[in-house]
C-alpha positions in Angstrom: -2.9 -23.0 15.0 -1.3 -23.3 11.5 -0.4 -20.2 9.7 -2.4 -19.6 6.5 0.8 -18.8 4.7 4.2 -19.4 6.3 5.8 -16.6 4.2 3.7 -13.7 5.2 1.1 -14.5 7.9 1.3 -12.4 11.0 -1.1 -14.6 13.0 -3.4 -17.6 12.7 -7.1 -18.3 13.0 -9.0 -21.5 13.6 -12.3 -22.6 15.2 -13.0 -19.1 16.8 -9.5 -18.9 18.1 -7.0 -16.2 16.9 -3.4 -15.9 17.8 -1.5 -12.7 16.7 2.3 -12.4 16.5 3.5 -9.1 18.0 6.8 -7.5 18.9 8.5 -7.2 22.4 9.7 -3.7 21.8 6.1 -2.6 21.2 4.8 -4.2 24.4 4.1 -2.0 27.5 4.3 -4.4 30.4 3.1 -1.8 32.9 -0.1 -1.1 30.9 -0.4 -4.7 29.9 -0.9 -3.9 26.2 1.0 -4.5 23.0 0.7 -2.8 19.6 -1.0 -5.0 16.9 -1.2 -2.5 14.0 0.2 1.0 13.4 -1.6 3.6 11.3 1.5 4.2 9.2 1.7 0.5 8.3 -2.0 0.6 7.3 -1.5 3.7 5.1 1.8 2.9 3.5 1.9 -0.9 3.2 0.0 -3.2 0.9 0.6 -6.9 1.5 -1.2 -10.1 2.0 0.1 -10.2 5.6 -1.3 -6.8 6.4 -4.6 -7.6 4.9 -4.8 -10.8 6.9 -4.0 -8.9 10.1 -6.9 -6.5 9.3 -9.3 -9.4 9.0 -8.1 -10.9 12.3 -8.5 -7.6 14.1 -12.0 -7.2 12.6 -13.0 -10.5 14.0 -11.6 -9.7 17.4 -13.3 -6.3 17.3 -16.7 -8.0 16.9 -15.9 -10.3 19.8 -17.0 -13.9 20.5 -13.5 -15.2 19.7 -10.7 -16.5 22.0 -7.9 -14.1 21.1 -4.2 -14.4 22.2 -0.8 -13.0 21.2 2.6 -14.5 21.2 5.4 -11.9 21.6 8.5 -12.1 19.5 11.9 -10.4 19.9 13.4 -9.0 16.7 16.9 -9.6 15.6 17.2 -5.9 14.9 14.2 -3.8 16.1 15.4 -0.8 14.0 15.2 -2.7 10.7 12.2 -2.0 8.5 12.3 -5.6 7.4 12.3 -7.5 10.8 13.2 -11.1 11.4 12.4 -13.1 14.6 15.2 -13.8 17.1 13.1 -15.6 19.7 9.7 -15.8 21.4 8.7 -15.1 25.0 7.9 -18.4 26.6 4.3 -17.6 27.3 0.9 -16.9 25.8 -1.0 -13.6 26.4 -4.8 -13.7 26.6 -6.2 -10.6 24.8 -9.0 -9.0 26.9 -9.9 -6.3 24.4 -8.8 -4.1 21.5 -8.3 -0.3 21.7 -7.3 2.4 19.3 -5.5 5.5 20.4 -5.8 9.0 19.0 -3.0 8.3 16.5 -4.8 5.4 15.0 -2.6 2.7 16.5 -4.4 -0.6 17.5 -3.4 -2.1 20.8 -4.3 -5.5 22.3 -4.8 -5.2 26.1 -4.1 -8.6 27.7 -5.6 -9.9 30.9 -3.3 -12.7 31.9 -0.3 -14.7 30.9 -0.5 -18.5 30.6 1.6 -21.4 29.6 1.2 -22.5 26.0 0.3 -26.0 27.2 -2.9 -24.6 28.8 -4.0 -23.0 25.5 -6.7 -25.4 24.4 -8.3 -25.6 27.9 -8.2 -21.8 28.3 -9.6 -21.2 24.8 -12.7 -23.2 25.6 -13.9 -20.5 28.0 -11.9 -17.3 27.1 -13.7 -14.7 25.0 -12.3 -11.3 24.1 -14.7 -8.4 24.9 -16.3 -6.9 21.8 -15.6 -3.3 21.0 -18.3 -0.6 20.7 -18.9 1.2 17.4 -18.0 0.3 13.8 -14.6 -1.2 13.0 -12.3 1.9 12.6 -10.6 0.8 9.3 -12.2 2.0 6.1 -13.1 -0.7 3.7 -11.1 1.0 1.0 -7.9 0.5 3.0 -8.3 -3.3 2.9 -6.2 -4.7 0.1 -8.0 -8.0 -0.2 -4.7 -9.7 -1.1 -5.0 -12.4 1.5 -8.2 -13.8 -0.1 -8.0 -12.3 -3.7 -8.0 -14.4 -6.8 -5.0 -14.2 -9.2 -7.0 -11.9 -11.5 -7.8 -9.6 -8.7 -4.1 -9.4 -7.7 -2.8 -8.6 -11.2 -3.3 -4.8 -11.1 -1.4 -4.7 -7.7 1.3 -6.8 -9.1 1.6 -4.7 -12.2 1.9 -1.4 -10.2 4.5 -3.0 -7.9 6.6 -4.2 -10.9 6.4 -0.7 -12.4 7.9 0.7 -9.2 10.5 -2.1 -9.3 11.5 -1.0 -12.9 12.0 2.5 -11.7 14.5 1.2 -9.1 16.5 -0.3 -12.0 17.0 -3.7 -10.4 15.3 -7.1 -10.7 13.4 -9.0 -8.1 13.5 -12.7 -7.2 10.6 -15.1 -7.9 10.4 -15.9 -4.2 9.9 -12.2 -3.4 7.0 -11.9 -5.8 5.5 -15.2 -4.4 5.8 -14.0 -0.9 4.3 -10.6 -1.4 1.3 -11.7 -3.4 0.7 -15.2 -1.9 1.5 -17.2 -5.0 2.5 -20.8 -5.5 4.4 -22.0 -8.5 1.3 -22.7 -10.6 -0.3 -19.3 -9.9 3.1 -17.6 -10.3 3.4 -18.8 -13.9 -0.2 -17.9 -14.7 0.3 -14.4 -13.2 3.6 -13.7 -15.1 2.1 -15.0 -18.3 -1.0 -12.7 -18.1 1.0 -9.7 -17.1 3.5 -10.2 -19.9 0.7 -10.8 -22.5 -0.9 -7.5 -21.4 2.4 -5.7 -22.1 2.7 -7.2 -25.5 -0.9 -6.2 -26.3 -0.1 -2.5 -25.6 3.4 -2.5 -27.2 5.2 -2.2 -23.8 8.4 -4.0 -22.8 7.5 -7.3 -21.1 7.6 -6.2 -17.4 7.8 -9.8 -16.2 11.4 -9.8 -17.4 12.2 -8.1 -14.0 11.5 -11.3 -12.1 14.5 -13.6 -12.0 15.9 -16.7 -10.5 17.8 -16.1 -7.2 20.8 -18.2 -8.4 21.2 -17.4 -12.0 19.8 -13.8 -12.0 18.0 -14.7 -15.3 14.4 -15.4 -16.3 13.2 -19.0 -16.5 13.1 -20.8 -19.8 9.3 -20.3 -19.8 9.9 -16.6 -20.4 11.6 -17.4 -23.7 9.1 -20.0 -24.7 6.0 -17.8 -24.0 7.3 -14.5 -25.3 10.0 -15.5 -27.8 12.5 -13.2 -26.1 16.0 -14.7 -26.1 17.8 -11.9 -24.3 16.0 -11.3 -21.0 18.7 -8.9 -19.8 18.1 -6.6 -22.8 14.4 -6.7 -22.1 15.0 -5.7 -18.5 17.0 -2.7 -19.7 14.1 -1.8 -22.0 11.8 -1.9 -18.9 14.1 0.3 -16.9 14.2 2.9 -19.7 10.6 2.7 -20.5 9.1 3.1 -17.0 11.7 5.6 -16.0 11.5 8.2 -18.8 8.8 7.4 -21.4 5.1 7.7 -21.6 3.6 4.2 -22.1 0.3 5.2 -23.8 -0.9 8.1 -25.9 -2.7 10.7 -23.7 -5.6 12.8 -25.1 -4.7 16.5 -25.4 -5.9 18.8 -22.6 -8.4 21.4 -23.9 -7.0 24.9 -24.1 -7.5 26.8 -20.9 -8.5 23.8 -18.8 -5.2 23.3 -17.2 -5.3 26.6 -15.3 -9.1 26.8 -14.7 -9.7 27.4 -11.0 -6.1 26.8 -9.9 -3.9 29.2 -8.0 -0.1 28.6 -8.0 2.7 30.5 -6.2 4.5 32.7 -8.7 8.0 31.6 -9.5 7.7 28.4 -7.4 8.3 26.1 -10.4 9.9 26.7 -13.8 9.3 24.8 -17.0 12.7 23.0 -16.9 12.1 19.3 -16.9 8.3 19.6 -16.8 7.8 17.7 -20.0 9.9 14.8 -18.7 8.0 15.0 -15.4 4.7 14.6 -17.1 6.0 11.5 -18.9 7.2 9.9 -15.7 3.9 10.8 -13.9 1.7 9.5 -16.7 3.6 6.1 -16.6 2.0 5.4 -13.3 -1.3 4.3 -14.8 -4.3 3.8 -12.5 -7.4 4.0 -14.7 -6.9 4.3 -18.4 -10.0 6.5 -18.9 -8.6 9.0 -16.4 -5.4 9.7 -18.3 -6.5 13.2 -19.5 -7.7 14.2 -16.0 -4.4 13.1 -14.4 -2.3 14.9 -17.0 -4.4 18.1 -16.7 -4.0 18.1 -12.9 -0.3 17.4 -13.1 0.2 20.3 -15.5 -2.0 22.7 -13.5 0.1 22.1 -10.4 3.3 22.3 -12.4 4.3 18.8 -11.1 4.3 19.6 -7.4 2.2 18.3 -4.6 -0.2 21.1 -3.4 0.6 20.4 0.2 4.2 19.0 0.5 5.6 20.5 -2.7 7.0 17.1 -3.5 8.1 17.1 -7.2 8.9 13.4 -7.7 6.3 12.4 -10.4 6.3 8.7 -9.4 5.2 9.8 -5.8 2.3 12.0 -7.0 -1.4 11.2 -7.7 -4.2 13.3 -9.1 -7.0 13.3 -6.5 -10.6 14.3 -7.1 -11.7 17.2 -4.8 -14.3 16.4 -2.2 -17.7 16.4 -3.9 -16.3 15.6 -7.4 -16.8 12.2 -8.9 -15.0 10.9 -12.0 -18.0 8.6 -12.8 -20.1 11.8 -13.1 -17.8 13.3 -15.6 -15.9 15.6 -13.1 -12.6 15.2 -14.9 -11.4 18.7 -15.6 -8.3 20.2 -13.9 -10.6 22.3 -11.7 -12.0 19.1 -10.3 -8.7 17.8 -9.0 -5.7 18.4 -6.8 -2.2 17.0 -7.1 -1.1 15.2 -3.9 1.7 13.0 -2.8 0.4 9.4 -2.7 0.2 9.1 1.1 -1.6 12.5 1.4 -4.1 11.4 -1.3 -5.0 8.4 0.8 -5.4 10.5 3.9 -7.5 13.0 2.0 -9.8 10.3 0.6 -10.2 8.8 4.1 -11.1 12.2 5.7 -7.9 12.3 7.7 -6.7 15.4 5.8 -8.9 18.5 5.5 -8.0 21.1 2.8 -11.3 23.0 2.8 -9.9 26.2 4.4 -6.9 26.4 2.1 -4.6 25.0 4.7 -3.6 21.4 5.6 -5.3 20.2 8.7 -4.6 16.6 9.8 -6.7 14.4 11.9 -5.3 13.8 15.4 -5.0 10.1 14.5 -2.2 10.8 12.0 -0.9 14.2 13.1 2.2 12.8 14.8 3.5 11.7 11.4 2.6 14.9 9.6 3.3 17.7 12.1 5.7 19.4 9.6 2.9 19.8 7.1 0.2 20.8 9.6 -1.0 24.3 8.8 0.7 24.5 5.4 -1.0 26.7 2.8 -2.5 24.7 0.0 -1.8 25.8 -3.6 -5.5 25.7 -4.5 -8.4 28.2 -4.8 -11.7 26.5 -3.8 
């Protein structure tokens, strides 16, 4: 059962057999079940490993596969970036999948067997199909595990922009692992990303990717872009993505910014708002939506309508339910400023704002209890 990618795969699939790697501290021996995907991971993480796990779970959900799990013990279970210390000396046959009210997927196992019996057991074992549609919205699937280089480029660009804001470089290996690249596709990706920066008069963002030993860009960086001082280019990236607006933004028509919006008096003053707008607008999603995003940001004075978060890089302009940017609904009154995770929940129907208060789905409420019932700075 070879891993599709030794760097990021969380499991393996071959000939109608699927084996998932899971964690010992997330296994309930009494109930004979182990967590295979958490809702928070699904909402907050985008990686090829996560996307592959979703595809494996989708296949198990449909049934007609022989599904198993091997259970690993983490070196440090409290670490967000876990590494494997050891495996349990057994294979667990997955009888079925189930999802709790919080949106966590569990694999319920029926029996434990010796790994030497795997091939014989897999000839007859079949996991029970689940009823109903697969409970992960298609929009939450990143597609990174099977995407082409061109399809990955927007995700890579957004990730590197966030890296620039952290004011530290990343290693080539880290980029390769996150986006499932080999050396040939790595060079192609960096070249295309850098050329796009040159075309828009931005600092070459690929200067952030460096060799683990030298801490410098490869010689190809100089050869392709003619930049001899990659350290200076990194500093340009840090400054540009942290405090400047990368593209000209069309002006917001007079009166549009406050059309239909209700803000709490005295909640935010104007100090730093201009800088906040620049930081917010540097997180580009769709170029044609720049005016809408700026209008919504200004209308909400740079604060999330639910959490009151005022970190521009963490905020997104969401279209209200029933509004569609394709239909020209791009006025400030068509949108609401939300923290990125809340935007995702809102789009997926896991956050309801229709009554002017925040109401979270039971599937995610345990993570957002502090915001449940909050008054929303919005007049519908």
